N, C-alpha and C positions, 0 to 999 in steps of 0.2 A: 505493500499498500505506498502510496506517495505522501506522504505526512513526516517525511526527517527535518527538522533542523539542522543546518550543518553551522558552526561555528569557527570563522578562524581566528586564530589566536596563539599566532607565533611568539608569545610568550605567555605561559598559562600554569601557574605553578602555586599551592599555597604556603611553602615556606619561604618566598620571598618575596622582596616590596617592589615597589616601581609598577614597571608594565608587567611581569607575571600575576604580581597581584590584583591587578585589572581584569585582566584575563582569567583568573580563577573565578572571581567573583561575577563578571559576566556569564561566566558558563554555568555557574551554581543558579543563578537567577532564570535562564533561560529553561534548566531542568528542572527550574519550580512551576514554572509556567506553562509552558508546552504539555500538551496531551500525549506526544508522539514521541519518538525516540529521537536522541541527539546526537549528533557525530562531532565529536572535536578534532580540529584541524590543527597540529601545533610539533613543536619537535620532539625529538627520543627523549631529550632530558626530563622533560617532563613528564613523560607518560606514567612512568611510578608512581611518583610522588600524587598524579592528582588521584588514580585509583585508589591509592591507600587512602586517601583524605576521604572519599564518599562515601555516603554510607551505601549498604547492599542494594536498596532499592532504585536507589539514582544510578550507581554504577550498575544495575540490568540493564539501562538504557539508555548505558552511552557505548557507543562504537569509539573508538579514538586511533585516528590515522596519522601516525607519527613517522615523520622523515627527515632526513637532513642532507646534505650533499655530503659526496665525499670527502672526507677529511676533517670536517667540521663540526661533529655531533659535540663536540666539547667545548665549540668557541662561546666564552660567558658573554652575557648580554653587554658588558661594559667594554667590550674588544673594541679596537678603532676601526678593525673593518666590517663591525655588524651590519652598518648599513649598507654596504654596498653587498654584504651577504643577503639581508634580505632581499635585497633588490632580485637575485637572483631565484633567491626561496620563492618568491611569489612566482615565478614563471614557472618554476618545475611544479609548485602547488595545480596551476591552473589543468596541469595533465594528469598529476596525482587525481585529481577530482570528477573530472573527466573520465576517468578509468572505474573510478568508486561510481560514478551516475549510469555508467552504463553495464556494469555489473548487476547492480541492485535495484536502478531506478526509484529510488525511493527520495531524495532529495528534493523538498519544495521550496526551503529558503533556505537563503545564506546570509550570514552576517558576519564583515570584514571588521574584526575588532582592534586588537592589539598594532603596536608600531603604526597606528592609523594618521598618518600624513598628509595634508592635503593635497601635496604633489604626486603622492604612491597609495592610488585604490586598489593596488593591484591588478588581477583579471581576473575574480571568479565569477564577474560580471557578466562574462563572455559563456557561461554553464549553461545551456539552450534547456527550458522547461523548470526554470528556477526563478524566484524573485528574489532582487540583492536588497539588501539595506547595509548598506555602507555609513561605519562606526559605530562610535564619537569619534568624530574626527578633530584633530586641533592641527597645529603646525601652521596657522596662520599667523600668527602674532610675529612681528619683529621688532628688535629692540629700538627706542626711541632715539634720535642723533643724537642725543647730549650724552648718551651710554659710551661713547665712543673710546673713553678714559678706560673702562674695565676693559677694553679687549684688546689694548696694544695690537701689535701686528694682525694677528687675528680679524681685525675690524674691517681688513680689505673683503676677507670671507663673507662679512657678512652683508655688505655692501650688492658683489654680486647673489647672496641670498636671498636679499630682499629686493633686487630687479626681476629675479626669478621667480616669485611668489606675485608681485603685483601683476607678473605679466600670465596668472596661471588660467585666469578666465578664458582667455584665448589658446591655451592650449589644447590641441585636437582630442590627446587622449585623456586629459580631464575632461572635457566635454561630453565626451561619446559616453564614457564610466557615469557621469550624472545624470546623464541623458537614459543610459540603461537602468539604473536604483531607482528600485520602486521608494524607498526612503531614505534621507541622507539626516544622521544624525551630528549636529557640530555641537561642539564644547564651549565655543564662544563668537562674539561678535565678528572679532579678530577675521576668524577662519571665515565665516560666513561670506563676509564681503572679496574675499579670494576667488567664489565658486561663481561661475557662470551667473548671470541674471535667470536664466532660465530656471535654474536649478533650486532658488529659493523658494520657489512654492512647496518644494519637496522636504525641506529643511527643516528638523525641530532642533530645539538649542536643547541640550543636555550636558551637563558634563559629562568627562567621558568615566570618573572615578566619583565615591563616596565613602563614608562608612558604615559600620556596621550599627551602630547606635552610637546614645551619648554615655560619657563613662563617669561623667562628675555633675554636680550641681554649682552653681557659683556661690562659695565660700566669702564670710561677711568680711569686709575689703576696709580694712584700717590702715591709716599711715602706720609704716615699718620704719627701723632703723636702717637696713638695708632693702633695694628693689633688684627684683631679677628678671635679665632679658634674658629672652631663649631665642638662639637661632638654630634650624636644621635645615640639613640641602646637603647637597652633594658641591663639594670646592672647586666651582669651576666660573669663567668669568661671568654669566649669563644668570646665573645665582646672586652673584654681587653683594659678599661678604663686604666688600670693602666698603660699601656705601655707609653699612653698619659702624665698622672701625673709625670711618673718618665724621660720621655725628659724635660719636663717644670721646674722640679725639677734639673735635669742636665745645663739648661740653666742659672735657676737662680744662680749655684753654678758657672758655665764659663763666663758668660756673662750678668753681673748684668744690664748695659747698655737696653740691648735687653727685658731684662725679663720684665724693668718697663713699655715696649712700647706693651706688649701682654694683652691681654685679652681673658677670655676663658670660652664660654660657651658650657654647658654637659645639654642634654635634655634627659629624660629616666627615667625610674625607673625600678624597679625588683628585684629579691631576695636580690643582693649585695647594695640593698640603701643603709642601714647603714654603713655599711662594707666602701663604699665609704667615707660618710663624715669623717670618721675616719681617712683613708688612705690621705684624702685631709689634714685634721687639724696637723695629723703626719708630713708631708711632708712641712709644714707653707706656704701652698697655699688658704690658708681660705679666703685670699682678694683678691684673684685671680681668682680661680676658680668660676664661679657662677654656682649651679646646680639647674637648673629648674623644675626637676623634669616633669611630662607626663604633656603635653599642647592639646589642640584641633587642626585639619591638618590647618587649619584657623589660627590658633597662631603661626604655625611654618614657614610658606613659608618666612613671614618677616625676620625671623630669617637666613637663606638660603641667603635673599637679601642683609641683614646687614653684614654678616662676609666675612671675606677677605681669605678666607682656612678650607675647610671641612677635615678632619681629621677620617679617617678610621681605624681601628686599630685590628679588628677582625682576628683572627687568624684560625676560620672556619664558613663558610658562604658561603652555598650553591652561593649566590650572592650578594646582598645587595641592597634593593630597595631605602635605603636613600643616597645610593652614586650615583643612577640615579637621583634623586629628586636635589640633589645638583647641579649635572652634568647643568640638564634642568632648574636650577634656574640661571646659569651660574655663580655656586659657583666652581672653581679649587679644586681638592682633592688629598690628600696623601695616599697611603695605602701599604698593604703588597703587593707582587710580588707572589702571588698564588691564586687557589680556583674563587672563584666568583670577586675579582677584578681586577684581571688578565685578565679575559675574557672582563671587563666592560672597565677598562682603558689603555687595550693596544691598543685600538681605539681611545685614544686620552681622555685628560681633565682633565689629573694631572700627577701626578710621583709615579711611584711602585717603593717600597722598599727592598733590597736582605737583609738578615739577615740569620745568624746561628748560632746565641746564641741572650740570652735575651737580654744583655749586649750590642750586637751591632743593636739589633733591637731600643732598644733606645737611642743610638747615633744621630741611622741614621734616625731617626726621628726628632729627636734634631734639627742635620744637615740639613735636608729639611725644616723645620720651620723658622730656620734661615737664611737659603740664600734667601728663598721666600719672608722674609720680606721685602728685600729690591731689589725685582726685579720686579717691576712693569707690566713690558712690558712684561716679562716672563707669569708674573698672568695673563693676557689677554689674549696671544696665548693662554695660558692652556684652558684658559677659553671658548675661540672660536671653538677651538677642540673639548670641551665636548657638546658644542651645534650641532655640525655637529655630532658628534659621536651618542651623540641620536636622530637626524633626520633621522640616516641612518641606526642606528643596534634596537633601542630601544622605538620604540613607540608600543603602543597595536593593530593600525591597520596593522602592518606586523604581528604581532600574527595570525592573523586574516585572513590573505593573504596565512601564513602555513599554515592551516589548511585548506583552499580553495583549495590551490592544493594535500593534503593530501587527501580531498575527492574526487576532480577530480580523482587520481590516483588509489581510493578505488573503482569507477565509472567504470573505464575503466578495471580493473581488473573485475568484475563483469562480466561486458559485453562479455569479454574474454571469460571466467568461462562457460557463459550462453553457446556462442555459439559452443565450445566447445562441451557443453551438447548436443546441438541439432544435429550438425557431427553424 
């Protein structure tokens, strides 16, 4: 019977964060809301963790099609060649799915899920007899021009990337994939604007990620001797930790008494780890900024609960899963008023910062920190609004309900076509 949903999740693993975490949770939701069997298309490294994590009833309804290109099965998701590998994997995936469909003739719906950048919709929309759901797709965001100091020599690459993104709506490949998609889930307004105009009627805005639920209630906020800032992310230019470091240095120069009360915890690692240590020392913040490196998630949650304010400085982000985790933990946040953070915080949970230059961004982050240090009632209001935001807009169950709606729409459309053919 032709009733299967295939989810293409290049990354899908319950034991990992980031993209694998997103793929795993979309798979769970699709298994929950779909009536028929589900096919997971993924890499070999994810097959065993997925099977072991599923309950027996879900495992019985899941068929996993896992493959890697020769010699690439062990390639980690942060490998420098992962992006070109993903492109070749997608080409191979078309033939793998075509063979599967020829053998079973069971696929009705295909969803292209993880690693969903707007310039790479894959090729599964070519599989005959199926309806294609593209997304949630992101990657349409570009860093503001004032972010140039954060990228150094990498800024030239960003200029080329910006040009490519802004011409996507004229790209025949993107136009054809958009035309063949029955629905397009877009993670933010920036990505929506990169798609061809005719595709906008098919677009539904929804973040690619979510959280399982709130983990705390806002505690009573009272002025304290110390005020802890938390920053979580990958240490790389686009995450822009330097913005926070420069803001703290400015507070140190302008408000030394407030600076003495500050405690800054930085969680994460990445290609700029060593450079970050040098910058912290150069700014005279070695005794103030605590670089924690990478930690297991079980050790991260107490950091959210023990901090007073979450600082999200990214200048190029589809959404920001750590921002959702912060709000779900009852921790208010400040972030730049653009891209993913705007999609999240416009519904409550913190303050969005506008800036038109690098120096202005530093100044505004410093100002926000200083104002909130002595505003316990405002912090509590932000925290409460953040918890309500999560409950209303950012739970995985809501992604499942959205997918159920799309499946129902697909079913009604199929019945309509069948009735038309019989007539």
